[in-house]
Residue, then its C-alpha position, 0 to 999 in steps of 0.5 A: m121634767a114636767w113642771t105641772h102635775h096632771d091636775d094642773r098643780p105646779a110641780p115642786w121645785p127641784r129637790p136640791l133647791r128644796v133641800l137647801h131651803w130647808l137646811t137654811v131654815l134649820c140653820v137660821t133657826a138654830a143660830a137664833a135659838i142658840i144665841l137666845l139660849r146663851d143669854e139665859v145661861s151662866g157659866r163661861a164655858l157653856r156660854t163660850w160653847l154656845l157662841e161657837g155653835h151660833r157662829h158655826a150655824g151662821l157660817i153654815v148659812l153662808v156656805l148654804f147661801v153660796v151653794r144655793v145661789i149657784v144651784r139656783a143659777r143653774a136650775a131651769k126657770l120654773p113657770a110662775i104661779p099666776m098672781p097680780p103684778v103687785m103681789r109678784l113684785a112684793a114676793g120678788a122684793t122679799h126674796v131679794a131682801l131675804y137673800l141679802l140678809l142671808l149673806a149679810m148676817p154671817l158676814l157682819g158677825w164674822a167682821m164683828c168678831s174680827a173687829g173685836d180681835q176674836d178668832v172665828h173658827f169653822f170646823g177646826l179652821t181659823l178663818p182670816r180676819l175680815v177687818a182690823p181690830d177696832d172696838d168702836l167698829a166692833d160695837r157698830l157691827q154688833a148693832l148692825h148684826v142685831d138690827a139685821a136679825w130683827v129685819l130678818l125675823a120680820l121678813v121670815c114672818l112675812h114669808i111664812g104668812a105669804a106662803l100660808f096665804h097662798h096655801f089657804g087663801r089662794r089655794d094656788g099650790l105655791l106652798r106645795r112647790m117648796w114643801p119637802 
């Protein structure tokens, strides 16, 4: 597959990587929206249903993470878009941090539930406990989960801002590579 178009714009990333990227965006957005909505509603049954939705979205992010890492490792290396070394370093560090958070967030939530003596269900399966019940640990894991969510939000905003900068400022075709 050629990696550049006839007009020298970089070719898109392989379709599987683009699909996984946008599915991850959808699930992370859903997880955030659901948990924020849960804080605004009353009714135990609805709050429980929303919490399960949040957990499912987070666990789907974990599954997508694993699939994405496998697909990315098997994909051919795309040629880099020319940019200053400091910009390339910042982009690489941001992507590594995003990947680490996409792994850590669901695992923190799952461990938090385990420490809080709550079962985690995923499409009818009861997942194994990651840690033994411990209320203090559950509180610490909840604080870490929330703190990590804020860091993830900041990095996502930085990622979006950088993509827009490349598209409108540098006009280097970077955004088109990942666009559906």
